[in-house]
matplotlib code that plots the C-alpha trace (Angstrom):
import matplotlib.pyplot as plt

x = [25.1, 21.9, 18.9, 16.0, 12.3, 9.3, 7.1, 3.7, 1.9, -1.9, -2.8, -0.8, -3.2, -6.6, -8.2, -5.9, -8.0, -6.7, -3.4, -1.0, 2.4, 5.5, 8.9, 10.4, 12.6, 16.0, 17.7, 21.4, 23.1, 21.7, 22.6, 21.7, 20.5, 18.9, 17.7, 15.9, 17.2, 15.2, 12.1, 13.8, 14.0, 10.3, 9.6, 12.0, 13.9, 17.5, 19.9, 23.5, 26.0, 26.9, 25.0, 25.4, 23.4, 20.8, 20.5, 20.4, 17.1, 15.1, 15.9, 14.4, 17.8, 17.7, 14.7, 14.6, 13.5, 9.9, 8.8, 5.8, 6.0, 2.9, 1.1, -2.5, -5.4, -8.3, -10.4, -11.1, -12.6, -10.1, -11.1, -14.8, -13.9, -14.7, -11.5, -12.5, -9.0, -5.6, -3.7, -0.2, 1.0, 4.7, 5.1, 5.3, 4.2, 7.4, 5.3, 4.0, 6.1, 4.9, 6.7, 7.7, 4.7, 2.6, 1.2, 1.3, 2.8, 3.5, 6.8, 6.1, 8.6, 7.5, 9.2, 9.7, 8.8, 6.1, 3.2, -0.4, -2.1, 0.8, -1.3, 1.4, 3.3, 7.2, 7.3, 9.7, 10.3, 12.7, 14.6, 12.2, 9.0, 10.8, 13.0, 9.6, 7.9, 10.5, 10.6, 7.3, 5.5, 8.6, 7.8, 3.9, 5.1, 7.6, 4.4, 2.2, 0.0, -0.9, 1.0, 2.9, 6.7, 9.9, 12.1, 14.4, 15.4, 18.0, 18.8, 19.0, 21.6, 19.0, 17.5, 13.6, 11.8, 9.3, 10.2, 13.3, 15.7, 15.7, 17.8, 15.6, 15.0, 12.8, 11.0, 10.7, 6.9, 5.8, 2.1, -0.5, -2.0, -2.2, -6.3, -8.0, -11.3, -10.6, -10.1, -13.6, -15.0, -13.0, -14.9, -18.0, -18.3, -17.9, -20.9, -18.0, -19.6, -17.7, -14.7, -15.7, -16.3, -13.3, -12.1, -14.4, -13.3, -9.6, -9.4, -11.9, -9.1, -6.6, -7.4, -11.0, -11.1, -13.8, -16.2, -18.9, -19.8, -19.9, -21.4, -18.8, -16.0, -17.6, -18.5, -14.2, -13.0, -15.5, -14.0, -10.3, -10.6, -12.5, -9.5, -6.8, -8.2, -8.6, -4.6, -3.9, -5.7, -3.9, -1.0, -1.6, -1.5, -2.4, -2.7, -3.3, -4.9, -7.5, -8.9, -10.7, -7.1, -5.6, -7.8, -6.2, -9.2, -6.3, -6.5, -3.1, -2.2, -0.9, 0.3, 2.0, 2.4, 1.7, 1.5, 2.4, 2.2, 0.6, 3.2, 0.7, -2.7, -5.9, -8.1, -8.9, -4.9, -4.0, -0.3, -1.6, -0.2, -3.3, -5.7, -6.7, -9.8, -9.2, -11.2, -8.6, -7.6, -7.1, -10.7, -12.1, -10.6, -13.1, -15.6, -14.1, -13.1, -17.0, -17.7, -15.0, -16.7, -19.9, -17.9, -17.2, -20.7, -21.9, -19.4, -20.5, -23.9, -23.4, -22.9, -26.4, -29.0, -31.8, -30.4, -32.8, -32.0, -28.5, -29.0, -30.9, -28.1, -25.2, -26.7, -26.7, -23.1, -22.0, -23.6, -22.0, -19.1, -19.4, -20.1, -17.5, -14.8, -16.1, -15.4, -11.4, -11.3, -12.2, -10.1, -7.3, -8.0, -8.3, -4.8, -3.2, -4.6, -4.1, -7.4, -7.3, -11.5, -14.2, -16.2, -18.7, -17.3, -14.3, -14.9, -16.2, -12.7, -10.6, -12.2, -11.8, -8.0, -7.8, -9.7, -7.6, -4.7, -6.0, -6.6, -3.4, -1.1, 0.2, 2.4, 0.1, 3.1, 4.7, 1.8, 0.7, 4.1, 4.9, 1.5, 3.2, 5.7, 6.1, 5.6, 2.4, 2.3, 5.3, 2.2, 1.9, 4.9, 3.2, 0.6, 0.8, -1.5, 0.6, -2.8, -5.4, -4.6, -4.6, -8.4, -8.2, -5.4, -7.6, -10.5, -7.4, -6.0, -9.6, -10.4, -7.5, -7.7, -11.2, -9.1, -7.1, -3.9, -0.3, 1.9, 3.8, 1.0, -0.2, 2.9, 3.6, 0.4, 0.3, 4.4, 2.7, 0.3, 2.3, 5.9, 8.5, 9.7, 7.6, 9.0, 8.2, 7.6, 11.0, 13.4, 12.0, 12.6, 16.4, 17.1, 15.7, 17.6, 21.0, 20.4, 19.5, 23.0, 24.5, 24.7, 22.7, 23.8, 20.9, 18.7, 20.4, 20.2, 16.7, 15.2, 18.1, 16.1, 12.6, 13.3, 12.0, 9.8, 8.4, 11.4, 13.2, 16.6, 19.3, 20.6, 18.1, 16.3, 16.7, 14.5, 11.2, 11.5, 9.2, 11.0, 12.4, 11.8, 11.9, 12.1, 7.9, 7.1, 3.1, 3.0, 3.6, 3.9, 2.9, 6.0, 4.9]
y = [-22.0, -21.9, -19.9, -22.1, -20.8, -23.0, -22.8, -24.2, -22.3, -22.5, -19.5, -21.1, -24.4, -22.1, -22.1, -21.1, -18.0, -16.2, -15.5, -15.7, -18.0, -15.8, -15.6, -12.4, -10.4, -11.0, -7.4, -6.5, -6.2, -7.0, -4.8, -5.5, -2.7, -3.9, -7.5, -8.0, -10.8, -10.5, -10.9, -14.0, -15.8, -15.3, -16.5, -19.8, -18.6, -19.2, -16.9, -17.1, -14.5, -13.7, -10.2, -10.9, -14.3, -12.7, -9.7, -11.9, -13.9, -11.0, -9.1, -12.1, -13.4, -16.7, -18.3, -20.4, -23.9, -24.1, -20.9, -21.1, -17.5, -16.0, -12.4, -12.1, -10.7, -8.3, -5.4, -2.3, 1.1, 3.3, 6.8, 6.0, 4.8, 1.6, -0.8, -4.2, -5.6, -4.7, -6.9, -7.1, -5.2, -4.6, -7.6, -11.7, -13.8, -16.1, -17.9, -18.6, -19.7, -21.2, -20.2, -22.2, -21.0, -22.2, -18.7, -18.3, -15.6, -14.5, -13.1, -10.7, -9.0, -5.4, -4.0, -7.5, -6.6, -6.6, -9.0, -9.4, -6.8, -3.9, -1.7, -0.2, 0.4, -0.9, -2.8, -1.5, 0.4, 3.3, 3.5, 6.1, 4.2, 1.5, 3.0, 4.7, 1.7, 0.1, 2.6, 3.2, -0.4, -1.4, 1.4, 1.0, -2.6, -1.1, 0.9, -2.2, -1.4, -4.5, -3.8, -5.9, -5.9, -5.6, -8.3, -7.1, -4.1, -4.3, -2.3, -3.6, -1.6, -0.3, 3.3, 3.6, 6.5, 8.6, 12.5, 12.2, 8.7, 7.4, 3.9, 0.9, -1.1, -4.1, -4.8, -7.7, -7.4, -9.7, -10.2, -12.4, -12.4, -10.4, -11.0, -7.6, -6.3, -6.1, -9.1, -10.4, -7.4, -9.5, -12.0, -10.7, -8.6, -11.5, -13.3, -16.3, -17.7, -20.6, -19.0, -16.5, -19.4, -20.8, -17.3, -16.9, -20.4, -19.8, -16.4, -18.0, -21.2, -18.5, -15.3, -16.1, -20.5, -19.0, -17.6, -19.3, -18.7, -15.1, -13.2, -14.2, -13.3, -9.9, -9.4, -10.2, -8.2, -5.1, -5.5, -5.8, -2.4, -0.6, -1.7, -0.7, 2.5, 3.2, 2.6, 4.8, 7.4, 7.3, 7.9, 10.6, 8.3, 9.1, 6.5, 8.5, 5.9, 4.0, 2.3, -0.8, -2.8, -1.4, -3.0, -6.0, -8.9, -9.5, -6.1, -5.4, -1.7, -2.3, -0.6, 2.2, 4.4, 7.9, 7.6, 10.1, 10.9, 14.4, 17.1, 19.8, 18.2, 19.4, 16.7, 17.7, 17.3, 15.7, 14.9, 12.1, 14.4, 12.4, 13.2, 16.4, 16.4, 14.9, 12.0, 10.0, 12.9, 12.1, 12.1, 10.7, 7.5, 5.7, 7.0, 5.7, 2.0, 2.3, 2.2, 0.0, -2.3, -1.8, -3.6, -6.4, -6.7, -6.7, -8.7, -11.6, -11.2, -13.3, -16.0, -15.6, -17.5, -15.2, -11.9, -9.7, -11.6, -11.5, -7.7, -6.5, -8.7, -7.2, -3.2, -4.1, -5.6, -2.8, 0.2, -0.8, -0.2, 2.9, 1.6, -0.5, 1.7, 4.5, 1.7, 1.4, 4.7, 6.1, 3.3, 4.4, 8.0, 6.8, 5.4, 8.1, 10.5, 7.7, 7.0, 3.2, 3.6, 4.9, 8.0, 9.0, 12.4, 11.4, 11.5, 15.1, 15.7, 13.9, 15.7, 19.2, 18.5, 17.8, 21.0, 23.0, 21.7, 22.1, 25.8, 26.1, 24.2, 22.1, 18.9, 15.8, 13.4, 16.1, 17.2, 14.1, 12.8, 15.8, 14.8, 11.6, 12.8, 14.1, 17.8, 17.7, 21.6, 21.3, 20.3, 24.2, 24.9, 23.0, 25.5, 28.8, 30.3, 28.1, 29.3, 27.8, 24.7, 25.4, 25.2, 22.1, 21.1, 21.7, 19.4, 16.8, 16.3, 16.5, 13.4, 11.7, 12.7, 10.8, 7.7, 8.1, 6.6, 8.0, 9.8, 6.4, 4.7, 7.2, 8.3, 4.1, 4.1, 7.2, 6.4, 3.2, 4.8, 7.9, 7.3, 9.9, 9.3, 9.0, 8.6, 12.0, 13.1, 15.5, 12.5, 10.1, 12.9, 13.5, 9.1, 8.8, 11.9, 10.9, 7.3, 8.0, 9.8, 7.0, 7.3, 4.6, 5.9, 8.4, 5.2, 2.9, 5.6, 6.4, 2.4, 2.5, 5.8, 4.3, 0.3, 1.7, 4.3, 4.6, 4.4, 7.9, 8.3, 11.0, 9.7, 10.0, 13.1, 15.1, 12.3, 14.0, 17.4, 18.7, 20.2, 23.5, 26.2, 24.8, 21.5, 20.9, 17.7, 18.9, 16.0, 12.4, 10.6, 6.7, 6.1, 3.8]
z = [-3.7, -6.2, -5.3, -3.6, -3.8, -2.1, -5.0, -5.4, -8.4, -7.4, -9.5, -12.4, -12.2, -12.3, -16.1, -19.1, -19.9, -16.1, -17.8, -20.3, -19.9, -20.3, -19.2, -18.3, -21.2, -20.2, -19.8, -20.6, -17.7, -14.4, -11.4, -7.7, -6.1, -2.7, -1.5, 1.5, 3.0, 6.2, 3.9, 2.1, 5.4, 6.3, 3.0, 3.0, 0.2, 0.1, -1.9, -2.9, -1.2, -4.7, -5.8, -9.9, -9.6, -6.6, -9.9, -12.7, -10.8, -9.9, -13.4, -14.6, -16.6, -14.6, -13.6, -9.9, -10.4, -10.1, -11.3, -13.3, -15.2, -16.3, -16.5, -15.1, -16.6, -15.2, -15.9, -14.0, -13.3, -13.6, -12.5, -12.8, -16.7, -17.1, -19.3, -20.0, -20.3, -18.4, -16.4, -16.3, -18.6, -17.1, -14.1, -14.5, -11.6, -11.1, -8.9, -5.3, -2.4, 1.0, 4.1, 6.8, 8.7, 5.7, 4.5, 1.3, -1.1, -4.7, -5.9, -8.9, -11.2, -12.0, -15.0, -16.2, -20.0, -22.4, -22.3, -24.0, -21.6, -22.3, -24.2, -26.4, -23.4, -23.6, -20.4, -18.0, -15.1, -14.3, -11.5, -9.6, -9.4, -8.4, -5.3, -4.4, -3.9, -2.3, 0.2, 1.2, 1.0, 3.8, 5.9, 5.7, 7.0, 9.7, 10.7, 10.9, 7.5, 5.6, 2.5, -0.1, 0.4, -1.2, -2.0, -4.1, -6.8, -9.6, -12.5, -15.9, -17.7, -20.1, -20.7, -20.6, -22.2, -20.0, -19.5, -20.7, -20.9, -17.3, -16.0, -16.1, -13.0, -11.9, -8.7, -7.0, -5.3, -2.4, -2.1, -0.3, -3.8, -7.0, -7.0, -7.2, -7.8, -11.5, -11.5, -10.8, -12.9, -15.9, -15.6, -14.5, -17.7, -19.8, -18.0, -17.3, -14.6, -14.7, -14.3, -11.9, -9.4, -9.6, -8.8, -5.6, -4.0, -5.0, -2.8, -0.1, -0.2, -0.2, 2.4, 3.7, 4.5, 6.9, 4.3, 3.0, -0.7, -1.9, 0.1, 2.8, 0.7, 0.0, 4.0, 4.5, 2.1, 3.1, 6.9, 5.5, 3.6, 6.2, 8.7, 5.8, 4.6, 8.6, 8.8, 5.7, 7.2, 10.3, 9.3, 6.4, 3.3, -0.3, -2.3, -5.0, -7.5, -6.0, -9.0, -8.8, -10.5, -7.6, -4.9, -3.8, -2.1, 0.6, 2.2, 1.8, 0.1, -3.2, -6.4, -4.8, -7.9, -7.1, -3.5, -0.8, 3.1, 3.9, 5.2, 6.4, 7.4, 4.8, 4.3, 0.6, 0.1, -3.7, -5.1, -7.7, -11.3, -12.8, -10.4, -12.0, -10.1, -6.6, -7.0, -4.6, -2.5, 1.4, 2.6, -0.5, 0.5, 2.4, -0.7, -3.1, -0.9, -0.8, -4.8, -5.7, -3.0, -4.9, -8.1, -6.4, -5.5, -8.8, -10.5, -7.8, -8.0, -11.2, -8.8, -6.4, -8.0, -6.4, -7.9, -6.2, -2.9, -3.4, -4.8, -1.1, 0.5, -0.9, -1.0, 2.7, 3.4, 1.5, 3.2, 5.9, 5.3, 6.7, 10.1, 9.7, 8.7, 11.3, 14.1, 12.8, 12.1, 15.5, 17.2, 15.1, 16.4, 20.4, 20.2, 18.5, 21.0, 23.8, 25.1, 26.5, 26.5, 24.4, 24.7, 22.8, 22.4, 21.2, 17.4, 18.4, 19.8, 17.4, 14.2, 16.6, 16.5, 13.1, 11.5, 14.0, 12.6, 9.0, 9.6, 10.9, 8.7, 11.1, 10.2, 10.6, 11.6, 14.1, 15.7, 16.8, 17.8, 19.4, 21.9, 22.3, 24.3, 27.9, 27.2, 24.8, 24.2, 22.2, 19.4, 19.4, 17.5, 14.3, 14.2, 12.4, 15.6, 18.6, 20.5, 18.2, 19.9, 23.8, 24.0, 22.3, 24.6, 27.8, 26.4, 26.0, 29.5, 30.7, 28.6, 29.9, 33.5, 33.3, 32.4, 35.6, 34.1, 34.8, 32.4, 31.5, 30.4, 27.6, 26.2, 25.7, 23.9, 21.7, 20.9, 19.8, 17.0, 16.0, 14.1, 14.5, 10.6, 7.7, 3.7, 3.1, -0.4, -0.3, 1.2, -1.1, -4.2, -2.8, -2.9, -6.4, -7.5, -5.6, -7.5, -10.8, -10.4, -9.4, -5.3, -3.3, 0.1, 0.9, -0.4, 2.4, 5.1, 4.5, 4.7, 8.1, 9.2, 8.6, 9.7, 13.3, 12.7, 16.0, 18.0, 19.1, 17.3, 17.4, 14.7, 12.3, 13.8, 10.5, 8.7, 11.0, 9.6, 7.6, 3.9, 3.6, 1.7, -1.9, -0.8, -0.8, -3.6, -4.2, -7.3, -7.2, -10.4, -11.7, -13.9, -15.9]

ax = plt.figure().add_subplot(projection="3d")
ax.plot(x, y, z, "-o")
ax.set_aspect("equal")
plt.show()
């Protein structure tokens, strides 16, 4: 059976200066690591049962009918520094598929070879970052976070050089689109209002059809990002590289490079090896979102006839992010704490818990999961000084009692908000090390453990544990 993709490539119909048309660079010996058949069915993609054929397609050696491969161009601020041209330096967009329900998705190969935007890079990826993105993006989807998805991972039979010689691999990413803040910045910086207008119209039609003009698009993106960052914070997730070229207009999490989930909670936590000054630390993520959105607003100003009025309107919109984020974040915290109603003192109660956790090295995921159980006092076990939690527990119980709902309702609400298992850094690292040695069994087991992260499952109880002594991973890397 020949693979069938329901392609309809709207981005390829935009002006030629939006991209460079080019096929993926073929690899020596494609080998299938994983394919997400459930996602393929969701997308209306028909795949054969032949692993070799699947590997050839997702390595870029065999293009499916209807593909129009291209590399997208964009710009961006990277750690606050302006880069006037970035673009897909190691990725090729095969095209867009229209799923049976009418939803549109990009199919992109990451690690598909050099493009005009490679900036002296080799255009390739190695197995470690490919597996990290596969694991984390699918875990995020299982936890209900808007995210790009993993359709496939293949090895290339080639070696790439990073810190040593690593096995090459290619990741197939599915996204609502790959339009970024940096895409708008690219054309705004060149004062190309024609292209900017075309991009604005395309983004509205694709993602926010009810939005009216640039102001409507900005408002919709602000709302989507406020909800997304609140979801990240609620899981202890740290993106690690929130550059403007890594913020998707769709409101999906994109570009899982040096990302990580916290073990012990602290608001200043940083994992990214390239974030030397903590710009993208856990607690800084909402403020960085505001900074990035201000760059989008600045780019869109070129489409507003009355610039002074546009500046006033867009400034108010961006400044309104904080209120929208706070509303989303407080809603996340209420669900995590089991509150079905909203009280004015709830944010202070949640902050008090987080402060006590930070002071006592409490594990973020395990503390909230323990509070979701029939014996919430087990959360004390996560604290260096267990008694430090007792005053807070008394206030929490009093707040729950005021709602007059039974304990079963509290457990159901909190267990749906507090996962038992996350892709902990040490587990991901163990998977990568095993895979480099030729053993994919740990990868497959971790994927199974994360498939239903909110369910208690004794078979995967070990994946709920924090890292043991000597297992802590304190630095994560981009892999480019």
